[in-house]
C-alpha positions as CSV (number, residue, x, y, z in Angstrom):
1,M,-120.5,68.7,62.3
2,C,-119.6,66.2,65.0
3,G,-116.5,66.2,67.2
4,W,-115.1,68.7,69.6
5,V,-112.2,71.1,70.1
6,K,-110.4,71.8,73.4
7,L,-110.8,75.4,74.8
8,N,-108.1,76.1,77.4
9,R,-108.9,78.3,80.4
10,D,-106.1,80.8,79.5
11,V,-108.1,81.9,76.4
12,V,-109.3,84.9,78.4
13,E,-105.7,86.1,79.0
14,V,-104.8,86.8,75.3
15,D,-105.3,90.1,73.5
16,L,-107.5,88.4,70.8
17,W,-110.2,87.9,73.6
18,K,-110.9,91.6,73.4
19,E,-111.3,91.6,69.6
20,I,-114.9,90.5,69.3
21,V,-115.2,89.8,65.6
22,P,-111.7,88.3,65.0
23,F,-112.1,86.1,68.0
24,R,-115.5,84.8,67.0
25,L,-114.2,84.3,63.4
26,Y,-111.3,82.3,64.7
27,L,-113.4,80.1,66.8
28,L,-115.8,79.5,63.9
29,L,-112.8,78.4,61.7
30,L,-111.4,76.3,64.5
31,T,-114.7,74.4,64.9
32,R,-115.5,74.1,61.1
33,A,-112.1,73.2,59.8
34,T,-111.8,69.6,58.5
35,R,-110.2,67.0,60.8
36,E,-108.8,64.8,58.1
37,D,-106.9,65.1,54.8
38,G,-108.6,64.5,51.5
39,R,-112.1,65.7,52.2
40,M,-113.7,67.1,49.1
41,V,-115.8,70.3,49.3
42,S,-117.2,71.9,46.1
43,G,-114.5,70.1,44.1
44,V,-111.6,71.2,46.3
45,K,-109.6,68.6,48.2
46,L,-109.0,69.9,51.7
47,K,-106.2,69.1,54.1
48,R,-106.5,68.8,57.8
49,G,-107.2,72.2,59.4
50,Q,-108.7,73.8,56.3
51,Y,-112.1,75.3,55.7
52,I,-113.5,76.9,52.5
53,R,-116.3,79.5,52.7
54,A,-117.5,82.6,50.8
55,F,-117.4,85.9,52.7
56,S,-121.2,86.3,52.0
57,K,-121.7,83.1,54.0
58,L,-119.4,84.2,56.8
59,V,-121.7,87.3,57.1
60,E,-124.5,84.9,57.9
61,D,-122.4,82.6,60.1
62,L,-121.3,85.4,62.3
63,G,-124.7,87.0,62.7
64,Y,-125.7,88.0,66.2
65,R,-128.8,89.0,68.2
66,E,-129.2,92.5,69.6
67,G,-132.4,93.1,71.5
68,R,-135.1,91.3,69.6
69,G,-133.5,91.8,66.2
70,E,-130.9,89.8,64.2
71,K,-127.9,91.8,63.0
72,Q,-124.9,91.0,60.8
73,Y,-121.4,92.4,60.3
74,S,-120.5,93.9,57.0
75,K,-118.1,92.1,54.6
76,S,-115.5,94.8,55.1
77,T,-115.6,94.2,58.9
78,I,-115.1,90.5,58.4
79,K,-112.3,91.1,55.9
80,R,-110.5,93.3,58.4
81,S,-110.8,90.6,61.0
82,V,-109.3,88.0,58.5
83,D,-106.4,90.4,58.0
84,K,-105.8,90.6,61.8
85,L,-105.7,86.8,62.0
86,V,-103.3,86.6,59.1
87,K,-101.0,89.2,60.7
88,K,-101.1,87.2,64.0
89,R,-100.0,84.2,61.9
90,L,-103.0,82.2,63.0
91,I,-104.3,81.5,59.5
92,T,-103.5,81.8,55.9
93,V,-106.0,82.6,53.1
94,E,-106.2,81.7,49.4
95,E,-108.9,82.8,47.0
96,T,-110.5,80.0,44.9
97,N,-113.4,79.8,42.4
98,V,-115.8,78.5,45.0
99,G,-114.8,80.7,48.0
100,T,-111.9,81.6,50.3
101,L,-109.7,78.8,51.5
102,F,-108.8,79.3,55.2
103,T,-105.9,77.3,56.6
104,L,-105.4,77.1,60.4
105,L,-101.7,77.3,61.3
106,N,-100.4,75.0,64.0
107,C,-103.9,73.9,64.9
108,E,-102.5,70.8,66.5
109,E,-100.4,72.9,68.8
110,I,-103.3,75.0,70.1
111,Q,-105.2,71.8,71.0
112,S,-102.3,70.3,72.9
113,E,-100.6,73.4,74.4
114,G,-103.4,75.9,75.0
115,F,-104.0,79.4,73.9
116,V,-101.3,81.5,75.6
117,D,-98.4,79.5,74.2
118,F,-100.1,79.5,70.8
119,F,-100.8,83.2,70.5
120,C,-97.5,84.1,72.2
121,P,-94.9,81.6,71.0
122,S,-91.9,81.1,73.3
123,F,-88.9,78.8,73.5
124,R,-89.6,75.5,75.3
125,G,-87.1,73.4,77.1
126,T,-86.6,71.4,80.3
127,T,-87.2,73.9,83.1
128,T,-88.3,73.8,86.7
129,E,-92.0,74.3,87.5
130,P,-92.6,78.1,87.7
131,S,-94.6,79.7,90.4
132,E,-97.9,81.4,89.9
133,N,-96.3,84.9,90.0
134,E,-93.8,83.8,87.4
135,D,-96.6,82.5,85.1
136,D,-98.5,85.9,85.4
137,T,-95.3,87.8,84.6
138,K,-94.5,85.7,81.5
139,V,-98.1,86.1,80.2
140,E,-97.9,89.9,80.7
141,Q,-94.5,90.1,79.0
142,N,-95.7,87.9,76.1
143,Q,-98.8,90.1,75.6
144,E,-96.7,93.3,75.7
145,R,-94.3,91.9,73.1
146,E,-97.2,90.8,70.9
147,K,-98.7,94.3,71.0
148,K,-95.4,95.9,70.0
149,E,-94.8,93.4,67.2
150,E,-98.4,93.9,65.9
151,K,-98.1,97.6,66.0
152,L,-94.8,97.5,64.0
153,V,-96.4,95.2,61.4
154,E,-99.5,97.4,61.0
155,E,-97.4,100.6,60.7
156,K,-95.3,98.9,58.0
157,D,-98.0,97.2,56.0
158,Q,-100.9,99.7,56.1
159,P,-101.1,102.2,53.2
160,K,-100.7,105.8,54.1
161,E,-102.7,108.8,52.8
162,N,-100.8,112.1,52.5
163,G,-97.9,110.4,54.4
164,E,-99.7,110.1,57.7
165,M,-103.4,109.2,57.5
166,D,-104.5,105.7,56.5
167,Q,-107.9,104.3,55.7
168,S,-108.5,102.9,59.2
169,A,-107.7,106.3,60.8
170,R,-110.1,108.0,58.5
171,M,-112.9,105.6,59.4
172,N,-112.2,106.0,63.1
173,A,-112.3,109.8,62.8
174,I,-115.6,109.7,60.8
175,T,-117.1,107.3,63.3
176,E,-116.2,109.5,66.3
177,R,-117.7,112.5,64.6
178,F,-120.9,110.6,63.7
179,L,-121.3,109.4,67.3
180,Q,-120.7,112.9,68.6
181,L,-123.3,114.5,66.4
182,R,-125.8,111.7,66.9
183,N,-125.3,111.8,70.7
184,R,-127.1,108.6,71.3
185,G,-124.8,105.8,72.5
186,A,-121.9,104.1,70.7
187,A,-123.8,101.2,69.0
188,L,-123.4,101.1,65.2
189,S,-125.5,99.1,62.8
190,A,-124.1,97.2,59.8
191,K,-125.7,99.9,57.6
192,D,-123.8,102.6,59.6
193,M,-120.5,100.8,59.2
194,N,-121.0,100.4,55.5
195,A,-121.8,104.1,55.0
196,I,-118.8,105.1,57.1
197,E,-116.5,103.0,55.0
198,K,-117.9,104.5,51.8
199,V,-117.4,108.0,53.0
200,A,-113.8,107.2,54.2
201,R,-113.0,106.0,50.7
202,M,-114.0,109.3,49.0
203,E,-111.2,111.2,47.5
204,V,-111.8,114.2,49.8
205,P,-109.5,115.5,52.6
206,L,-110.6,114.2,56.0
207,E,-111.0,117.7,57.5
208,K,-113.3,118.7,54.7
209,L,-115.5,115.5,55.2
210,L,-115.8,116.3,59.0
211,N,-116.7,119.9,58.3
212,W,-119.3,118.8,55.8
213,M,-120.8,116.5,58.5
214,E,-120.9,119.4,60.9
215,N,-122.7,121.6,58.3
216,I,-125.1,118.9,57.4
217,H,-126.0,118.4,61.0
218,S,-126.5,122.2,61.6
219,T,-128.7,122.5,58.5
220,Y,-130.8,119.6,59.6
221,Q,-131.1,121.0,63.2
222,Q,-132.3,124.3,61.8
223,K,-135.1,122.7,59.8
224,S,-136.0,120.1,62.5
225,P,-134.8,121.3,65.9
226,Q,-136.6,118.5,67.8
227,Q,-135.1,115.6,65.8
228,R,-131.7,114.2,65.1
229,I,-129.8,112.3,62.3
230,N,-129.7,108.7,63.5
231,S,-128.2,107.1,60.4
232,M,-124.8,107.5,58.8
233,A,-126.4,106.8,55.5
234,Y,-128.0,110.3,55.6
235,Y,-124.6,111.9,55.9
236,E,-123.3,109.7,53.1
237,A,-126.1,110.8,50.7
238,A,-125.7,114.5,51.6
239,I,-121.9,114.3,51.1
240,V,-122.3,112.6,47.7
241,T,-124.7,115.5,46.7
242,R,-122.1,118.1,47.9
243,L,-119.3,116.3,46.1
244,G,-121.4,116.3,42.9
245,K,-122.1,120.0,43.1
246,S,-118.4,120.8,43.7
247,E,-117.4,118.7,40.7
248,W,-120.0,120.5,38.5
249,K,-118.7,123.9,39.6
250,R,-115.2,122.9,38.8
251,K,-116.1,121.6,35.3
252,K,-118.5,124.5,34.5
253,P,-116.9,126.6,31.6
254,Q,-116.2,130.2,32.4
255,K,-117.8,132.9,30.4
256,E,-115.5,134.5,27.8
257,T,-114.7,138.1,28.5
258,L,-114.7,140.8,25.8
259,L,-110.9,141.1,25.8
260,D,-110.4,137.4,25.6
261,R,-112.8,137.2,22.7
262,I,-110.9,140.0,20.8
263,A,-107.6,138.2,21.4
264,R,-109.0,134.9,20.2
265,L,-110.4,136.5,17.0
266,E,-107.1,138.2,16.3
267,M,-105.2,134.9,16.7
268,Q,-107.7,133.3,14.3
269,G,-107.1,136.1,11.7
270,I,-110.7,137.3,11.8
271,L,-109.8,140.7,13.1
272,Q,-107.0,142.7,11.4
């Protein structure tokens, strides 16, 4: 795709700079969005600043290189990044039959005004030229205000579990426990992230999940003291097995005692 987009120097001063996946996703949408109204893509007429793409394709688009291998983010990771961009009012999304329609909000403004004013909107008017110190102070104030607003929106919008624990917090707790037990750096593969998300969605109290992970680790260490569990998928499979056993025990019928049998036969009229 020909053409160019302007990247202002103040891009490194915004909070989104520290959000790797959301920032990469936003730049991808910014560079891929159509520059004119009326362009047809897969039978959908796009407006200026729109881009249509399936999440499975975004997984490929946002692939990255680590060492000598190629890696990809999971769909759930990209969907969470999309949600962050929506909450920051940078984009809107709409599902279609051929993919997700992304619309960049105020894309003309970011090209003419720069990133700081775009991410941290402020009232504009005729003012005197501020000093460098005043510029730095305003940037810091805008970033602090953005953090507070984003935190309030997340606390309001995110679903809670048992009145206090949400899905994101469960995933964070499980991730921390996995990294602690693995004791080998903080890098996570797409397979690890996918397994963490599956475990977090299980209808099991968080403390019980963490205790199971501890027990699985201890059992493994007893059998193979010189080795370690390097994949979260191992914990996921072991937890699924434990969950299945607990369900079987709960559903297993209890043996009828002699007194219960006599009472049942009397109710049925068999015993007089």
